[in-house]
Short mmCIF file of the C-alpha atoms (twelve columns), coordinates in Angstrom:
data_MODEL
# 
_entry.id   MODEL 
# 
loop_
_atom_site.group_PDB 
_atom_site.id 
_atom_site.type_symbol 
_atom_site.label_atom_id 
_atom_site.label_alt_id 
_atom_site.label_comp_id 
_atom_site.label_asym_id 
_atom_site.label_seq_id 
_atom_site.Cartn_x 
_atom_site.Cartn_y 
_atom_site.Cartn_z 
_atom_site.pdbx_PDB_model_num 
ATOM 1   C CA . UNK A 1   -15.755 11.473 4.200   1 
ATOM 2   C CA . UNK A 2   -15.555 8.994  6.983   1 
ATOM 3   C CA . UNK A 3   -12.399 10.241 9.486   1 
ATOM 4   C CA . UNK A 4   -12.288 6.587  11.070  1 
ATOM 5   C CA . UNK A 5   -11.927 4.573  8.020   1 
ATOM 6   C CA . UNK A 6   -8.760  7.458  6.618   1 
ATOM 7   C CA . UNK A 7   -6.987  6.659  10.104  1 
ATOM 8   C CA . UNK A 8   -7.581  3.177  10.153  1 
ATOM 9   C CA . UNK A 9   -6.192  3.028  6.263   1 
ATOM 10  C CA . UNK A 10  -2.906  4.865  7.556   1 
ATOM 11  C CA . UNK A 11  -2.597  2.803  10.530  1 
ATOM 12  C CA . UNK A 12  -3.383  -0.852 8.745   1 
ATOM 13  C CA . UNK A 13  -0.442  0.172  6.312   1 
ATOM 14  C CA . UNK A 14  1.702   2.038  8.871   1 
ATOM 15  C CA . UNK A 15  1.703   -1.689 10.545  1 
ATOM 16  C CA . UNK A 16  2.328   -3.802 7.454   1 
ATOM 17  C CA . UNK A 17  5.318   -1.566 6.201   1 
ATOM 18  C CA . UNK A 18  6.815   -1.917 9.910   1 
ATOM 19  C CA . UNK A 19  6.387   -5.703 10.128  1 
ATOM 20  C CA . UNK A 20  8.515   -6.048 6.671   1 
ATOM 21  C CA . UNK A 21  11.054  -3.430 6.882   1 
ATOM 22  C CA . UNK A 22  10.795  -1.506 10.456  1 
ATOM 23  C CA . UNK A 23  13.987  -3.580 11.567  1 
ATOM 24  C CA . UNK A 24  16.010  -1.838 8.752   1 
ATOM 25  C CA . UNK A 25  15.026  1.690  8.098   1 
ATOM 26  C CA . UNK A 26  13.957  4.470  10.549  1 
ATOM 27  C CA . UNK A 27  10.399  5.023  11.724  1 
ATOM 28  C CA . UNK A 28  10.413  8.524  9.892   1 
ATOM 29  C CA . UNK A 29  10.938  6.222  6.693   1 
ATOM 30  C CA . UNK A 30  8.378   3.885  7.594   1 
ATOM 31  C CA . UNK A 31  6.116   6.609  7.641   1 
ATOM 32  C CA . UNK A 32  6.738   7.828  4.752   1 
ATOM 33  C CA . UNK A 33  6.610   4.918  2.678   1 
ATOM 34  C CA . UNK A 34  2.858   4.250  4.516   1 
ATOM 35  C CA . UNK A 35  2.054   7.544  3.658   1 
ATOM 36  C CA . UNK A 36  2.743   7.177  0.112   1 
ATOM 37  C CA . UNK A 37  0.498   4.101  -0.480  1 
ATOM 38  C CA . UNK A 38  -2.551  5.130  1.284   1 
ATOM 39  C CA . UNK A 39  -2.115  8.880  -0.963  1 
ATOM 40  C CA . UNK A 40  -1.374  6.870  -4.035  1 
ATOM 41  C CA . UNK A 41  -4.461  4.503  -3.025  1 
ATOM 42  C CA . UNK A 42  -2.439  1.403  -3.555  1 
ATOM 43  C CA . UNK A 43  -2.476  -1.850 -0.962  1 
ATOM 44  C CA . UNK A 44  1.067   -2.650 0.173   1 
ATOM 45  C CA . UNK A 45  2.199   -6.051 -1.205  1 
ATOM 46  C CA . UNK A 46  5.137   -7.145 0.579   1 
ATOM 47  C CA . UNK A 47  6.327   -9.287 -1.473  1 
ATOM 48  C CA . UNK A 48  6.289   -7.229 -4.508  1 
ATOM 49  C CA . UNK A 49  7.578   -4.129 -2.480  1 
ATOM 50  C CA . UNK A 50  10.701  -6.849 -1.308  1 
ATOM 51  C CA . UNK A 51  11.190  -7.616 -5.261  1 
ATOM 52  C CA . UNK A 52  11.674  -4.008 -6.091  1 
ATOM 53  C CA . UNK A 53  14.340  -3.216 -3.202  1 
ATOM 54  C CA . UNK A 54  16.129  -6.313 -4.614  1 
ATOM 55  C CA . UNK A 55  16.076  -4.595 -8.272  1 
ATOM 56  C CA . UNK A 56  17.334  -1.374 -6.892  1 
ATOM 57  C CA . UNK A 57  19.912  -3.123 -4.634  1 
ATOM 58  C CA . UNK A 58  21.213  -4.956 -7.669  1 
ATOM 59  C CA . UNK A 59  21.417  -1.987 -9.989  1 
ATOM 60  C CA . UNK A 60  22.641  0.404  -7.479  1 
ATOM 61  C CA . UNK A 61  26.341  1.288  -6.694  1 
ATOM 62  C CA . UNK A 62  27.794  1.400  -3.080  1 
ATOM 63  C CA . UNK A 63  28.309  5.393  -3.986  1 
ATOM 64  C CA . UNK A 64  25.078  6.173  -5.200  1 
ATOM 65  C CA . UNK A 65  22.791  8.904  -3.887  1 
ATOM 66  C CA . UNK A 66  19.862  6.085  -3.673  1 
ATOM 67  C CA . UNK A 67  22.065  3.769  -1.106  1 
ATOM 68  C CA . UNK A 68  20.417  4.416  2.301   1 
ATOM 69  C CA . UNK A 69  16.928  4.978  3.807   1 
ATOM 70  C CA . UNK A 70  16.239  6.446  0.411   1 
ATOM 71  C CA . UNK A 71  16.883  3.178  -1.067  1 
ATOM 72  C CA . UNK A 72  13.620  1.803  0.315   1 
ATOM 73  C CA . UNK A 73  11.314  4.803  0.154   1 
ATOM 74  C CA . UNK A 74  12.236  4.943  -3.840  1 
ATOM 75  C CA . UNK A 75  11.209  1.055  -3.812  1 
ATOM 76  C CA . UNK A 76  7.926   1.921  -2.682  1 
ATOM 77  C CA . UNK A 77  7.433   4.769  -5.070  1 
ATOM 78  C CA . UNK A 78  8.483   2.336  -8.133  1 
ATOM 79  C CA . UNK A 79  6.404   -0.770 -6.845  1 
ATOM 80  C CA . UNK A 80  3.873   -1.275 -9.470  1 
ATOM 81  C CA . UNK A 81  1.292   -3.975 -10.480 1 
ATOM 82  C CA . UNK A 82  1.627   -2.954 -13.942 1 
ATOM 83  C CA . UNK A 83  5.374   -3.133 -14.467 1 
ATOM 84  C CA . UNK A 84  8.029   -6.001 -13.322 1 
ATOM 85  C CA . UNK A 85  10.450  -5.005 -10.745 1 
ATOM 86  C CA . UNK A 86  13.495  -4.863 -12.959 1 
ATOM 87  C CA . UNK A 87  11.562  -3.049 -16.003 1 
ATOM 88  C CA . UNK A 88  10.436  -0.559 -13.209 1 
ATOM 89  C CA . UNK A 89  14.208  0.334  -12.014 1 
ATOM 90  C CA . UNK A 90  15.760  0.424  -15.265 1 
ATOM 91  C CA . UNK A 91  13.224  2.836  -16.477 1 
ATOM 92  C CA . UNK A 92  14.002  4.927  -13.705 1 
ATOM 93  C CA . UNK A 93  17.877  4.828  -14.080 1 
ATOM 94  C CA . UNK A 94  16.885  5.427  -18.370 1 
ATOM 95  C CA . UNK A 95  15.293  8.668  -17.070 1 
ATOM 96  C CA . UNK A 96  17.730  9.966  -14.690 1 
ATOM 97  C CA . UNK A 97  20.519  9.629  -17.179 1 
ATOM 98  C CA . UNK A 98  18.191  11.885 -19.583 1 
ATOM 99  C CA . UNK A 99  17.880  14.545 -16.585 1 
ATOM 100 C CA . UNK A 100 21.539  14.370 -16.008 1 
ATOM 101 C CA . UNK A 101 22.465  14.785 -19.670 1 
ATOM 102 C CA . UNK A 102 20.230  17.602 -19.602 1 
ATOM 103 C CA . UNK A 103 22.332  18.913 -16.715 1 
ATOM 104 C CA . UNK A 104 20.695  18.233 -13.367 1 
ATOM 105 C CA . UNK A 105 22.748  16.806 -10.919 1 
ATOM 106 C CA . UNK A 106 23.301  13.432 -9.740  1 
ATOM 107 C CA . UNK A 107 21.610  13.817 -6.537  1 
ATOM 108 C CA . UNK A 108 18.601  12.060 -4.598  1 
ATOM 109 C CA . UNK A 109 16.214  14.912 -6.183  1 
ATOM 110 C CA . UNK A 110 17.187  14.255 -9.930  1 
ATOM 111 C CA . UNK A 111 16.101  10.468 -8.979  1 
ATOM 112 C CA . UNK A 112 12.478  12.250 -7.716  1 
ATOM 113 C CA . UNK A 113 12.531  14.367 -10.785 1 
ATOM 114 C CA . UNK A 114 12.699  11.003 -13.213 1 
ATOM 115 C CA . UNK A 115 10.206  9.569  -11.161 1 
ATOM 116 C CA . UNK A 116 7.637   12.242 -12.335 1 
ATOM 117 C CA . UNK A 117 8.845   11.964 -15.983 1 
ATOM 118 C CA . UNK A 118 6.173   10.013 -18.573 1 
ATOM 119 C CA . UNK A 119 6.633   6.292  -19.551 1 
ATOM 120 C CA . UNK A 120 7.014   7.683  -23.011 1 
ATOM 121 C CA . UNK A 121 10.620  7.395  -23.683 1 
ATOM 122 C CA . UNK A 122 9.836   9.813  -26.895 1 
ATOM 123 C CA . UNK A 123 9.414   12.772 -24.732 1 
ATOM 124 C CA . UNK A 124 12.129  12.144 -22.399 1 
ATOM 125 C CA . UNK A 125 14.555  14.698 -23.764 1 
ATOM 126 C CA . UNK A 126 12.028  17.464 -24.359 1 
ATOM 127 C CA . UNK A 127 10.655  17.154 -20.624 1 
ATOM 128 C CA . UNK A 128 14.221  16.969 -19.007 1 
ATOM 129 C CA . UNK A 129 15.025  20.230 -21.463 1 
ATOM 130 C CA . UNK A 130 12.058  21.870 -20.689 1 
ATOM 131 C CA . UNK A 131 12.311  21.036 -16.844 1 
ATOM 132 C CA . UNK A 132 15.928  22.377 -16.907 1 
ATOM 133 C CA . UNK A 133 14.958  25.481 -18.727 1 
ATOM 134 C CA . UNK A 134 12.695  26.077 -15.773 1 
ATOM 135 C CA . UNK A 135 15.036  25.239 -13.154 1 
ATOM 136 C CA . UNK A 136 18.031  27.679 -14.717 1 
ATOM 137 C CA . UNK A 137 14.950  30.657 -14.930 1 
ATOM 138 C CA . UNK A 138 13.680  29.988 -11.280 1 
ATOM 139 C CA . UNK A 139 17.541  29.877 -10.061 1 
ATOM 140 C CA . UNK A 140 18.114  33.400 -11.832 1 
ATOM 141 C CA . UNK A 141 15.337  35.029 -9.870  1 
ATOM 142 C CA . UNK A 142 16.304  33.447 -6.690  1 
ATOM 143 C CA . UNK A 143 20.022  32.113 -6.754  1 
ATOM 144 C CA . UNK A 144 20.499  31.172 -2.811  1 
ATOM 145 C CA . UNK A 145 17.633  29.626 -2.742  1 
ATOM 146 C CA . UNK A 146 17.140  27.310 -5.823  1 
ATOM 147 C CA . UNK A 147 18.629  24.030 -4.918  1 
ATOM 148 C CA . UNK A 148 18.719  20.189 -6.287  1 
ATOM 149 C CA . UNK A 149 15.103  20.351 -3.924  1 
ATOM 150 C CA . UNK A 150 13.594  22.212 -6.643  1 
ATOM 151 C CA . UNK A 151 14.307  19.578 -9.278  1 
ATOM 152 C CA . UNK A 152 11.100  17.917 -8.971  1 
ATOM 153 C CA . UNK A 153 8.609   21.050 -9.469  1 
ATOM 154 C CA . UNK A 154 10.714  21.924 -12.292 1 
ATOM 155 C CA . UNK A 155 9.794   18.790 -13.831 1 
ATOM 156 C CA . UNK A 156 6.287   18.770 -13.005 1 
ATOM 157 C CA . UNK A 157 5.886   22.183 -13.518 1 
ATOM 158 C CA . UNK A 158 7.696   21.625 -16.691 1 
ATOM 159 C CA . UNK A 159 5.062   19.366 -18.238 1 
ATOM 160 C CA . UNK A 160 2.293   22.729 -18.118 1 
ATOM 161 C CA . UNK A 161 5.238   23.956 -21.341 1 
ATOM 162 C CA . UNK A 162 4.608   27.835 -20.419 1 
ATOM 163 C CA . UNK A 163 7.657   30.207 -21.358 1 
ATOM 164 C CA . UNK A 164 10.222  29.228 -18.505 1 
ATOM 165 C CA . UNK A 165 11.587  33.145 -18.034 1 
ATOM 166 C CA . UNK A 166 7.763   34.154 -17.591 1 
ATOM 167 C CA . UNK A 167 6.876   31.323 -15.477 1 
ATOM 168 C CA . UNK A 168 9.822   31.847 -13.140 1 
ATOM 169 C CA . UNK A 169 9.274   35.564 -12.967 1 
ATOM 170 C CA . UNK A 170 5.626   34.945 -11.862 1 
ATOM 171 C CA . UNK A 171 7.076   32.692 -9.130  1 
ATOM 172 C CA . UNK A 172 9.270   35.687 -7.855  1 
ATOM 173 C CA . UNK A 173 6.134   37.981 -8.145  1 
ATOM 174 C CA . UNK A 174 4.216   35.534 -6.070  1 
ATOM 175 C CA . UNK A 175 7.103   35.113 -3.490  1 
ATOM 176 C CA . UNK A 176 7.605   38.689 -2.892  1 
ATOM 177 C CA . UNK A 177 3.673   39.660 -2.644  1 
ATOM 178 C CA . UNK A 178 3.390   36.707 -0.243  1 
ATOM 179 C CA . UNK A 179 6.389   37.489 1.941   1 
ATOM 180 C CA . UNK A 180 5.440   40.974 2.143   1 
ATOM 181 C CA . UNK A 181 1.924   39.810 3.660   1 
ATOM 182 C CA . UNK A 182 3.441   37.573 6.655   1 
ATOM 183 C CA . UNK A 183 4.674   34.428 4.874   1 
ATOM 184 C CA . UNK A 184 8.399   33.708 5.986   1 
ATOM 185 C CA . UNK A 185 10.893  33.556 3.581   1 
ATOM 186 C CA . UNK A 186 13.155  30.370 2.595   1 
ATOM 187 C CA . UNK A 187 12.845  27.687 0.212   1 
ATOM 188 C CA . UNK A 188 8.801   27.038 1.166   1 
ATOM 189 C CA . UNK A 189 7.815   30.358 0.642   1 
ATOM 190 C CA . UNK A 190 9.181   29.679 -2.937  1 
ATOM 191 C CA . UNK A 191 7.632   26.303 -3.293  1 
ATOM 192 C CA . UNK A 192 4.337   27.679 -2.761  1 
ATOM 193 C CA . UNK A 193 5.148   30.589 -5.210  1 
ATOM 194 C CA . UNK A 194 5.768   27.425 -7.901  1 
ATOM 195 C CA . UNK A 195 2.242   25.721 -7.215  1 
ATOM 196 C CA . UNK A 196 0.465   29.246 -7.509  1 
ATOM 197 C CA . UNK A 197 1.898   28.928 -11.163 1 
ATOM 198 C CA . UNK A 198 0.918   25.074 -12.031 1 
ATOM 199 C CA . UNK A 199 -2.370  25.884 -13.620 1 
ATOM 200 C CA . UNK A 200 -1.778  29.852 -14.568 1 
ATOM 201 C CA . UNK A 201 0.910   31.755 -15.662 1 
ATOM 202 C CA . UNK A 202 -0.127  35.335 -15.294 1 
ATOM 203 C CA . UNK A 203 -0.159  37.045 -11.646 1 
ATOM 204 C CA . UNK A 204 -3.536  36.761 -9.806  1 
ATOM 205 C CA . UNK A 205 -4.615  39.411 -7.107  1 
ATOM 206 C CA . UNK A 206 -6.766  36.931 -6.075  1 
ATOM 207 C CA . UNK A 207 -4.644  33.998 -5.678  1 
ATOM 208 C CA . UNK A 208 -2.460  35.757 -3.451  1 
ATOM 209 C CA . UNK A 209 -4.873  37.060 -0.992  1 
ATOM 210 C CA . UNK A 210 -6.397  33.947 -0.856  1 
ATOM 211 C CA . UNK A 211 -3.499  32.128 0.171   1 
ATOM 212 C CA . UNK A 212 -2.988  35.123 2.503   1 
ATOM 213 C CA . UNK A 213 -6.594  34.573 4.328   1 
ATOM 214 C CA . UNK A 214 -6.337  30.542 4.445   1 
ATOM 215 C CA . UNK A 215 -2.569  30.824 6.603   1 
ATOM 216 C CA . UNK A 216 -4.092  33.164 8.799   1 
ATOM 217 C CA . UNK A 217 -6.948  31.187 9.372   1 
ATOM 218 C CA . UNK A 218 -5.547  28.075 9.828   1 
ATOM 219 C CA . UNK A 219 -2.534  28.938 11.797  1 
ATOM 220 C CA . UNK A 220 -5.095  29.749 14.355  1 
ATOM 221 C CA . UNK A 221 -6.327  26.240 14.342  1 
ATOM 222 C CA . UNK A 222 -3.564  24.329 13.307  1 
ATOM 223 C CA . UNK A 223 0.543   23.979 14.436  1 
ATOM 224 C CA . UNK A 224 1.159   25.284 11.056  1 
ATOM 225 C CA . UNK A 225 4.841   25.380 9.729   1 
ATOM 226 C CA . UNK A 226 6.536   26.784 6.886   1 
ATOM 227 C CA . UNK A 227 6.935   23.270 5.327   1 
ATOM 228 C CA . UNK A 228 3.277   23.317 5.093   1 
ATOM 229 C CA . UNK A 229 3.190   26.422 3.016   1 
ATOM 230 C CA . UNK A 230 2.990   24.562 -0.510  1 
ATOM 231 C CA . UNK A 231 -0.671  22.871 1.659   1 
ATOM 232 C CA . UNK A 232 -1.707  26.601 1.264   1 
ATOM 233 C CA . UNK A 233 -0.644  26.691 -2.049  1 
ATOM 234 C CA . UNK A 234 -2.883  23.579 -3.386  1 
ATOM 235 C CA . UNK A 235 -6.065  24.550 -1.179  1 
ATOM 236 C CA . UNK A 236 -5.437  28.054 -2.999  1 
ATOM 237 C CA . UNK A 237 -5.502  26.584 -6.656  1 
ATOM 238 C CA . UNK A 238 -8.298  24.340 -5.904  1 
ATOM 239 C CA . UNK A 239 -9.943  27.153 -4.305  1 
ATOM 240 C CA . UNK A 240 -11.136 25.202 -1.170  1 
ATOM 241 C CA . UNK A 241 -14.434 26.652 0.572   1 
ATOM 242 C CA . UNK A 242 -14.526 27.619 4.004   1 
ATOM 243 C CA . UNK A 243 -16.372 24.660 4.653   1 
ATOM 244 C CA . UNK A 244 -13.724 22.589 3.156   1 
ATOM 245 C CA . UNK A 245 -11.065 23.862 4.873   1 
ATOM 246 C CA . UNK A 246 -13.038 23.258 8.340   1 
ATOM 247 C CA . UNK A 247 -13.608 20.050 7.329   1 
ATOM 248 C CA . UNK A 248 -10.067 19.470 6.702   1 
ATOM 249 C CA . UNK A 249 -8.924  20.991 10.427  1 
ATOM 250 C CA . UNK A 250 -11.432 18.476 11.812  1 
ATOM 251 C CA . UNK A 251 -9.739  15.621 9.768   1 
ATOM 252 C CA . UNK A 252 -6.397  16.747 10.859  1 
ATOM 253 C CA . UNK A 253 -7.137  17.174 14.682  1 
ATOM 254 C CA . UNK A 254 -8.756  13.711 14.656  1 
ATOM 255 C CA . UNK A 255 -5.658  11.787 12.945  1 
ATOM 256 C CA . UNK A 256 -3.261  13.705 15.621  1 
ATOM 257 C CA . UNK A 257 -5.317  11.963 18.053  1 
ATOM 258 C CA . UNK A 258 -4.184  8.863  17.147  1 
ATOM 259 C CA . UNK A 259 -1.286  6.913  18.188  1 
ATOM 260 C CA . UNK A 260 0.678   6.992  14.347  1 
ATOM 261 C CA . UNK A 261 0.845   10.712 14.407  1 
ATOM 262 C CA . UNK A 262 0.987   11.212 18.543  1 
ATOM 263 C CA . UNK A 263 4.323   12.631 18.409  1 
ATOM 264 C CA . UNK A 264 4.020   14.017 14.826  1 
ATOM 265 C CA . UNK A 265 1.426   16.282 14.948  1 
ATOM 266 C CA . UNK A 266 2.744   18.838 12.289  1 
ATOM 267 C CA . UNK A 267 2.963   15.845 10.131  1 
ATOM 268 C CA . UNK A 268 -0.673  15.280 10.947  1 
ATOM 269 C CA . UNK A 269 -1.855  18.458 9.131   1 
ATOM 270 C CA . UNK A 270 0.454   17.194 5.858   1 
ATOM 271 C CA . UNK A 271 -1.052  13.824 5.673   1 
ATOM 272 C CA . UNK A 272 -4.440  14.632 6.618   1 
ATOM 273 C CA . UNK A 273 -4.326  17.872 3.666   1 
ATOM 274 C CA . UNK A 274 -2.859  15.569 0.885   1 
ATOM 275 C CA . UNK A 275 -5.455  12.631 1.055   1 
ATOM 276 C CA . UNK A 276 -8.110  15.376 1.394   1 
ATOM 277 C CA . UNK A 277 -7.159  17.805 -1.380  1 
ATOM 278 C CA . UNK A 278 -6.990  14.252 -3.456  1 
ATOM 279 C CA . UNK A 279 -10.665 13.328 -2.751  1 
ATOM 280 C CA . UNK A 280 -11.934 16.768 -3.374  1 
ATOM 281 C CA . UNK A 281 -10.250 16.530 -7.003  1 
ATOM 282 C CA . UNK A 282 -11.321 12.525 -7.379  1 
ATOM 283 C CA . UNK A 283 -14.843 13.114 -6.353  1 
ATOM 284 C CA . UNK A 284 -15.010 16.352 -8.473  1 
ATOM 285 C CA . UNK A 285 -15.520 18.527 -5.554  1 
ATOM 286 C CA . UNK A 286 -12.600 21.007 -6.107  1 
ATOM 287 C CA . UNK A 287 -12.888 23.871 -8.410  1 
ATOM 288 C CA . UNK A 288 -12.444 23.858 -11.796 1 
ATOM 289 C CA . UNK A 289 -8.807  23.150 -13.197 1 
ATOM 290 C CA . UNK A 290 -7.970  22.136 -16.447 1 
ATOM 291 C CA . UNK A 291 -8.348  18.795 -17.546 1 
ATOM 292 C CA . UNK A 292 -4.969  18.538 -19.028 1 
ATOM 293 C CA . UNK A 293 -3.628  19.714 -15.407 1 
ATOM 294 C CA . UNK A 294 -5.935  17.734 -13.217 1 
ATOM 295 C CA . UNK A 295 -3.180  14.932 -13.440 1 
ATOM 296 C CA . UNK A 296 -0.256  17.155 -12.687 1 
ATOM 297 C CA . UNK A 297 -1.639  18.501 -9.648  1 
ATOM 298 C CA . UNK A 298 -2.246  15.346 -8.108  1 
ATOM 299 C CA . UNK A 299 1.056   14.248 -8.749  1 
ATOM 300 C CA . UNK A 300 2.430   17.632 -7.327  1 
ATOM 301 C CA . UNK A 301 0.163   16.985 -3.870  1 
ATOM 302 C CA . UNK A 302 1.301   13.766 -3.564  1 
ATOM 303 C CA . UNK A 303 5.167   14.630 -4.350  1 
ATOM 304 C CA . UNK A 304 5.047   17.768 -1.974  1 
ATOM 305 C CA . UNK A 305 3.198   15.752 0.819   1 
ATOM 306 C CA . UNK A 306 5.848   12.850 0.660   1 
ATOM 307 C CA . UNK A 307 8.605   15.139 0.605   1 
ATOM 308 C CA . UNK A 308 7.402   17.268 3.905   1 
ATOM 309 C CA . UNK A 309 7.053   13.728 5.891   1 
ATOM 310 C CA . UNK A 310 10.670  12.458 4.457   1 
ATOM 311 C CA . UNK A 311 12.501  15.695 5.055   1 
ATOM 312 C CA . UNK A 312 10.907  16.486 8.552   1 
ATOM 313 C CA . UNK A 313 12.943  16.546 11.463  1 
ATOM 314 C CA . UNK A 314 12.731  15.896 15.259  1 
ATOM 315 C CA . UNK A 315 12.589  19.401 16.007  1 
ATOM 316 C CA . UNK A 316 9.512   19.862 13.390  1 
ATOM 317 C CA . UNK A 317 7.373   17.103 14.792  1 
ATOM 318 C CA . UNK A 318 5.682   18.551 17.704  1 
# 
């Protein structure tokens, strides 16, 4: 992997997004949008992005959770050469309406969950119901930790069509085991426990042990934060070798020295890990995961990376 190319691609995209939207949104939002385009391997097209922004603004009420800095981020997620801006926005609202009928609240995270649904209207209702059943089961396992921030994971993991009660119980088992092994209690550990159930619906002592090993090793070399826990989960799930871990750490340190992440060193690991893991999957260098889970894991990596960048606070950017 050519580290210079990765860094240049990110800087070029960030510059383009800044020149178009930097005057109207904050730096964190610009960075989030740029990271998304790079991870999704899509060129930033200003006219297309603006059309999508306009379509969203025309469709969104003043009291909608979509307003504010989230609107340009959502525009980036919807921006696609495969469908017109108006059609993309209308499809999103159709999905979000189905999600709300299933019992999810009208928050930013219900729109993000809607983004992760398939494009087949015939399956919308079943997907939403499956996701809500899993969410409710997770809520029973962890009432205080489970919130609307878990909507996206519920939607992604629901696609595996496992028994929601069994899958939520497995998440709790991983949570408890990893907490005893040094992971800090909190929503981030819950997200890690969710990731470990993506392709397996039975407890694996090997996965738990590898997650512990990875955390112990990486935090000696990188400024590891709890919001990085899902990354540990994906590295565990993909069975990253020690050599691959070292390559990722090298990429992280290289990117962190650049101007773009100079003041966001913790986020350098988030971006580098997302980029690195997606390339492993695409180049078939990751350990085998089931074919039907391949796209799901890729979606989950992008969603988790973007969510980390978007939700980070000033105190976390060090």
